[in-house]
N, C-alpha and C positions, 0 to 999 in steps of 0.2 A: 490224629489218624485213628480210625476205627480198627480195633483189634479184629482181624479176620476170624480168629477162632471163636470169639464171643459172638460175632455176627452169624457164623455158620451154626454154632450151638443153638442160638436163638431160633433160627429157621427150622432146624431139626426138631427142637422142642415143640414148636408150634405145630409142625406136621404131625408129630406123635399125639399131641393133644387133640387135634381134629380127628385123627384116626380112632383114638380111644373113645371119643364121643360119637363116633359114626357120623361125623359132620362132613358129608361128601362135598357139599357146596363150599365149605371152608377149605377143604383139601384142594379142590379144583381151582379155587381163587388164588392159591399160592403159585400156580403155574403160569408162565407166559403164554401168550396166544401162539407163539411159534414153537411150542413144545414138540419134542419127539421122544417117544417112549417105546422101546422095543423089548419084547419078551415072548418066549414060547407060550406063556400062559395067556397072552392076549389072543392068540389064534385059538387056543383051547376054549377059553371062556366066552369070548364075544365074536369069534369067527372071522376075524380079519386075517385074510390069507397070508399077508406078509408079516404079521405079528407086530405091526407098527401103528402106534397111535400118534396122530399129528394134529388133533384138535380137541378142544375141551369137552365137546359133546361126547365123543368116544371115550375120553378119559373118565368122565362121570359115569358112563355106562359100565366101563370096566371096573371101577371102584365099587359100584353097586353090586355087580356080579361077584366080585371077590368076596364081599361081605356076606352076600347071600349064600355062596358056596362054602365058605369057610367062616362061619359065624363066631368061632372061638379065636380067630386070628387076631 
């Protein structure tokens, strides 16, 4: 049986590695096609009125805008 903590830690570590390298394609590839991401920042940064991302194209656009707006993040 795979230890869920190790699996979760691995996914989180990979996500942070992609983020730190500014590898938006790598980040987006980690998400399933049926993703849902909700945040007030989505409305603010990419103008989706409901603050909901439900496809990889919008997720990629959101990550790019976050990195453009907050380059030291």
